C-alpha positions as CSV (number, residue, x, y, z in Angstrom):
1,X,0.0,0.0,-0.2
2,X,3.0,2.5,0.9
3,X,5.1,1.8,-2.3
4,X,1.3,2.3,-4.2
5,X,0.9,5.7,-2.3
6,X,4.7,6.7,-3.2
7,X,4.3,5.6,-7.0
8,X,0.8,7.4,-7.4
9,X,2.5,10.6,-6.1
10,X,5.4,10.3,-8.3
11,X,3.1,10.4,-11.5
12,X,0.1,12.6,-10.2
13,X,2.2,15.7,-8.0
14,X,3.7,16.4,-11.5
15,X,0.6,16.4,-13.4
16,X,-0.9,18.7,-11.0
17,X,2.3,21.1,-10.6
18,X,2.4,21.3,-14.8
19,X,-1.1,22.4,-15.1
20,X,-0.8,25.1,-12.5
21,X,2.8,26.0,-14.1
22,X,0.8,26.0,-17.6
23,X,-2.3,28.2,-16.4
24,X,-4.9,29.5,-18.4
25,X,-7.3,27.2,-20.2
26,X,-5.4,24.0,-19.6
27,X,-5.2,24.5,-16.0
28,X,-9.0,25.0,-16.2
29,X,-9.5,22.1,-18.3
30,X,-7.5,19.8,-16.1
31,X,-9.6,21.3,-13.1
32,X,-13.0,20.3,-15.0
33,X,-12.1,16.7,-15.4
34,X,-11.3,16.6,-11.8
35,X,-14.5,18.1,-10.8
36,X,-16.3,15.4,-13.2
37,X,-14.6,12.5,-12.2
38,X,-15.4,13.9,-8.5
39,X,-19.3,14.0,-9.7
40,X,-19.0,10.6,-11.1
41,X,-17.5,9.3,-7.7
42,X,-19.9,11.3,-5.8
43,X,-22.8,9.6,-7.6
44,X,-21.5,6.2,-7.4
45,X,-20.8,6.4,-3.5
46,X,-24.8,7.6,-3.1
47,X,-25.4,4.6,-5.7
48,X,-27.0,6.7,-8.6
49,X,-26.6,5.8,-11.8
50,X,-24.0,7.8,-14.2
51,X,-27.3,8.5,-16.6
52,X,-29.7,9.2,-14.2
53,X,-31.3,12.6,-14.2
54,X,-29.5,14.0,-10.9
55,X,-26.2,12.3,-12.2
56,X,-26.3,14.3,-15.6
57,X,-27.5,17.4,-14.0
58,X,-24.5,17.3,-11.7
59,X,-22.1,16.9,-14.7
60,X,-23.6,19.9,-16.3
61,X,-23.7,22.0,-13.3
62,X,-20.2,21.7,-12.2
63,X,-19.2,22.2,-15.8
64,X,-21.2,25.6,-16.1
65,X,-19.7,26.5,-12.9
66,X,-16.0,26.3,-13.9
67,X,-16.9,28.0,-17.3
68,X,-19.0,31.0,-15.6
69,X,-15.4,31.4,-13.1
70,X,-13.3,30.6,-16.3
71,X,-14.7,33.4,-18.3
72,X,-14.9,35.5,-15.3
73,X,-18.8,35.7,-15.3
74,X,-19.5,35.4,-11.6
75,X,-23.0,37.0,-11.7
76,X,-23.9,34.3,-13.8
77,X,-23.7,31.6,-10.6
78,X,-26.7,32.5,-8.5
79,X,-29.3,32.5,-11.6
80,X,-27.1,29.1,-12.3
81,X,-27.7,27.8,-9.0
82,X,-31.6,28.7,-9.2
83,X,-31.6,26.9,-12.5
84,X,-30.3,23.6,-11.5
85,X,-32.7,23.8,-8.0
86,X,-35.3,24.0,-10.7
87,X,-34.2,21.5,-12.9
88,X,-33.7,18.9,-9.7
89,X,-36.7,19.6,-8.4
90,X,-38.7,18.9,-11.8
91,X,-37.0,15.7,-11.9
92,X,-37.8,14.8,-8.9
93,X,-41.4,16.1,-9.1
94,X,-41.9,13.9,-12.4
95,X,-39.9,11.1,-11.3
96,X,-40.9,10.2,-7.8
97,X,-40.3,6.6,-8.3
98,X,-37.0,6.9,-9.4
99,X,-35.5,10.2,-7.5
100,X,-36.8,11.2,-4.2
101,X,-36.5,15.3,-3.0
102,X,-33.8,14.1,-0.9
103,X,-32.0,12.9,-3.1
104,X,-32.4,16.2,-5.7
105,X,-30.8,18.2,-2.3
106,X,-27.9,16.0,-1.9
107,X,-27.1,16.1,-5.4
108,X,-27.2,19.9,-5.2
109,X,-25.2,19.9,-2.7
110,X,-22.4,17.7,-4.5
111,X,-22.4,20.4,-7.3
112,X,-22.0,23.3,-4.7
113,X,-19.3,21.0,-2.8
114,X,-17.4,19.7,-5.9
115,X,-18.0,22.7,-8.4
116,X,-18.1,25.7,-6.1
117,X,-14.7,24.6,-4.3
118,X,-13.0,23.6,-7.7
119,X,-14.1,27.2,-8.8
120,X,-11.9,28.5,-6.1
121,X,-8.8,26.5,-7.2
122,X,-9.2,28.4,-10.5
123,X,-9.9,31.7,-9.0
124,X,-6.9,31.5,-7.1
125,X,-4.7,30.6,-10.0
126,X,-6.2,33.6,-12.0
127,X,-5.2,36.3,-9.4
128,X,-2.2,38.2,-9.7
129,X,0.9,35.9,-8.2
130,X,-1.6,33.0,-8.4
131,X,0.6,30.7,-9.5
132,X,2.8,31.1,-6.3
133,X,-0.2,31.2,-4.2
134,X,-1.6,27.9,-5.9
135,X,1.8,26.5,-5.0
136,X,1.4,27.3,-1.6
137,X,-1.9,26.1,-1.4
138,X,-0.4,22.2,-2.5
139,X,2.6,22.5,-0.7
140,X,0.8,23.5,2.5
141,X,-1.9,20.9,2.4
142,X,0.4,17.9,1.2
143,X,2.9,18.5,3.6
144,X,0.0,18.8,6.4
145,X,-1.7,15.5,5.1
146,X,1.7,13.7,4.4
147,X,3.1,14.3,7.8
148,X,-0.5,13.5,9.6
149,X,-0.6,10.3,7.7
150,X,3.2,9.3,8.5
151,X,3.5,10.4,12.0
152,X,-0.1,9.2,12.8
153,X,0.8,5.7,11.6
154,X,4.5,5.7,13.3
155,X,3.3,7.1,16.5
156,X,-0.1,7.8,16.8
157,X,-1.7,6.6,19.9
158,X,-4.4,9.1,21.0
159,X,-7.5,9.1,18.4
160,X,-8.6,12.6,16.8
161,X,-12.0,11.9,15.7
162,X,-12.8,8.3,16.4
163,X,-16.4,8.4,15.3
164,X,-15.8,9.9,12.3
165,X,-12.3,9.0,11.1
166,X,-10.6,6.4,13.8
167,X,-7.5,6.4,11.9
168,X,-6.7,9.8,12.6
169,X,-4.6,10.6,15.5
170,X,-3.7,13.9,17.5
171,X,-0.2,13.2,17.5
172,X,-0.6,12.9,13.7
173,X,-3.0,16.2,13.4
174,X,-0.2,18.3,15.5
175,X,3.0,17.0,13.4
176,X,0.9,18.0,10.2
177,X,0.6,21.8,11.7
178,X,3.8,21.9,13.3
179,X,5.3,20.8,10.1
180,X,3.2,23.3,7.8
181,X,3.9,26.1,9.9
182,X,7.8,25.5,9.9
183,X,7.8,25.4,6.3
184,X,5.9,28.3,5.2
185,X,8.0,30.4,8.3
186,X,11.1,29.0,6.6
187,X,10.3,29.7,3.2
188,X,9.4,33.3,4.2
189,X,12.4,34.3,5.9
190,X,15.0,32.8,3.6
191,X,13.3,33.4,0.5
192,X,11.2,36.6,0.7
193,X,11.1,37.0,-3.0
194,X,9.2,33.9,-3.6
195,X,6.5,34.5,-0.8
196,X,5.4,38.1,-0.9
197,X,3.9,37.8,2.7
198,X,5.5,38.5,6.0
199,X,6.8,35.9,8.5
200,X,3.9,36.5,10.7
201,X,1.5,36.4,7.5
202,X,2.8,33.3,6.4
203,X,2.4,31.5,10.0
204,X,-1.1,32.7,9.9
205,X,-1.8,31.3,6.5
206,X,0.2,28.1,7.5
207,X,-2.6,27.7,10.1
208,X,-5.4,28.3,8.1
209,X,-4.3,25.6,5.3
210,X,-3.9,23.2,8.3
211,X,-7.3,24.0,10.0
212,X,-9.3,23.6,6.9
213,X,-7.3,21.0,5.2
214,X,-8.4,18.6,8.1
215,X,-11.9,19.8,8.1
216,X,-12.0,18.8,4.6
217,X,-10.8,15.5,5.2
218,X,-13.0,15.0,8.0
219,X,-15.7,16.0,5.8
220,X,-15.2,13.4,3.3
221,X,-14.8,11.2,5.7
222,X,-17.8,11.2,7.1
223,X,-19.3,11.4,4.1
224,X,-18.1,7.9,3.4
225,X,-19.0,6.7,6.8
226,X,-22.4,7.5,6.6
227,X,-22.5,6.1,3.3
228,X,-20.8,3.0,4.2
229,X,-17.9,3.2,1.6
230,X,-14.1,2.9,2.7
231,X,-12.8,5.0,-0.6
232,X,-14.9,7.1,-2.9
233,X,-13.1,5.2,-6.1
234,X,-9.8,3.5,-7.1
235,X,-8.8,6.0,-9.7
236,X,-5.6,6.6,-7.7
237,X,-3.9,3.6,-6.6
238,X,-3.0,3.5,-2.9
239,X,-4.9,7.0,-2.2
240,X,-8.3,6.0,-3.4
241,X,-10.3,8.2,-5.3
242,X,-10.5,12.0,-6.6
243,X,-12.9,12.8,-3.9
244,X,-10.2,11.1,-1.3
245,X,-7.5,13.3,-2.8
246,X,-9.0,16.6,-3.5
247,X,-11.2,17.0,-0.3
248,X,-8.6,18.7,1.9
249,X,-7.7,21.1,-1.2
250,X,-11.4,22.0,-2.3
251,X,-12.5,23.0,1.5
252,X,-8.9,24.8,2.1
253,X,-9.2,26.9,-1.4
254,X,-11.8,29.5,-0.7
255,X,-10.0,30.6,2.6
256,X,-6.8,30.6,0.6
257,X,-7.9,32.7,-1.9
258,X,-9.6,35.1,0.5
259,X,-6.6,35.2,2.8
260,X,-4.8,36.7,-0.5
261,X,-7.4,39.1,-1.5
262,X,-7.3,40.6,2.0
263,X,-3.4,40.5,2.1
264,X,-3.3,42.4,-1.2
265,X,-6.0,44.9,-0.2
266,X,-4.0,45.8,3.0
267,X,-0.8,46.0,0.9
268,X,-2.4,48.2,-1.4
269,X,-3.8,50.5,1.1
270,X,-0.2,51.2,2.6
């Protein structure tokens, strides 16, 4: 299992970093693919067929989310949400034997979760210096998750959230936070030209990433636990599926995006 995790990382990490480096339509297409694969897995664990009305609306919904943000038309998002709500409502209304109201609500939740959060990954890259910001997000989440996993497996004794994810430990969580803070603080001091934020801001950013990376992981763990599945899929050997690997990034992206928006606003006022 460990060898599979490492091999998958050696293949997957360059693909992700390469897409961020290319930016523009290439990064947008990469995120579009990830989002649609996420919807596929989401429907799979909900036991929705890929050609069901709710699944098709999910694929269309996340794609339209990404398109609206890529073409910088955020004013279209609210009408889009209302349109998706209407389509899911009508589908449930006229297919009561095959689709319940609760299923339509869960489908809309999935669209907002996967499409909305993927949109923040896209918007972060589109900011001035967005390439660096996205690398920081990736580095923070990956360092946090890796340390939390390996330290937890080796020395984890006290359970962090046993009712949600029995394997997570307090020791692993603390290691992930400390490692992320040390990394960001060191880079901000040693390479200030690379990270255009102060050391104090770097520490805050590291804490933000650590907290929300854990929450994102717990959110997906809770979803799988309630639906009684171990992994969201098997697309990434040793890691599970897209939902298993992007859960932390998805929930962390909005807060990193607004963090840099706030930092840039304060710097412009000085």
